[in-house]
N, C-alpha and C positions, 0 to 999 in steps of 0.2 A: 393165522400167521399171512399168509396171502389170499386170505378171503377165497379160496377155494372148498366149492363145497364136497364135505366127504361122500355125502350121498343127498342124492336129490329129492328126498323125503320132506326135508324141511322147506325147501321151495315149493314142493307141490302142497303142504299142509297151509302155508302163509300166501298161497295164490288168492287172487280176488275170484269168488265165486260170483258174482253179479253180471248179468247178461250183457254183453258188448252191445253197443248201438246196432253193428250191422247185423250181428245177429238178430236182433229184433226186428231189423229192418226185412231181412229175408224171411221169418216168419210169416210176418204180415203178407209180405208179398205171395208167399204159398200160401198160405189161408185164404186169401182173397181170390186168387186162380182156381184154387180147389172149390171155393163157394160158388165163383162165376159158372163153373161146368156141373155144376150141381153133384159133386163127388165123384163124377165118372171119369175125369181125367188121371192119368197114372203119371209116374214119374218122370217119364221119357217127356211128356208131351208138356206137364207142369216144367221142368228144365227150359224145353224151347221157348214157352211163352215168357217165362223171366228173363231168360237171355236176350229175347228181342226187346225187352225193354231196358236193355243198357245194363243190365247187372248178370256177371257171370255165374252160372249154376251149372256142375254137372248133375246129371241122373241119377249119381249115386249119393250127391250129398241130399238131392230133393228126396230121394227116398229114407234116408235117414231121418230126415226132419218132419216128414209125414208120417211116419210110423213113431217119432216121439210127442207128434202132435196128437197122435191117435191114442195112444197110452195115457197121455195126460188126461183128455178128455174122457177116457172109460174111466179112469181111477176117481175123477170128480165127480162121476153120478153116483149117488147112494145106492147100492146094491141088496140093502136089507129092507126099502120100502118099493114096493110094486103099485105101477099106477092102476089104479081101476080100469077096467075095461068099460068102454062108452056104452056100451047096451046094459050094463046094470044100473038100475036105479040105486040111489043112495037110500038108507036103513030103512 
């Protein structure tokens, strides 16, 4: 009648699930900063470095994105195959 949603479920269901360009850009900035620090920088340091590069980022957002990146990396690793130790000779 007035195009007012009775419930926001349909809006949530029909939303775009693709990554936004600014989100991808932030993920790349955080990953490169983390890699440059050899994984030693925390959320506060990463937020400070990224913000100095003219992209505003809070430590809370940096922490959340780091956690999401770590969990996505951990999920991508195969759990059932253990690498052989380097001191064992094959067969």
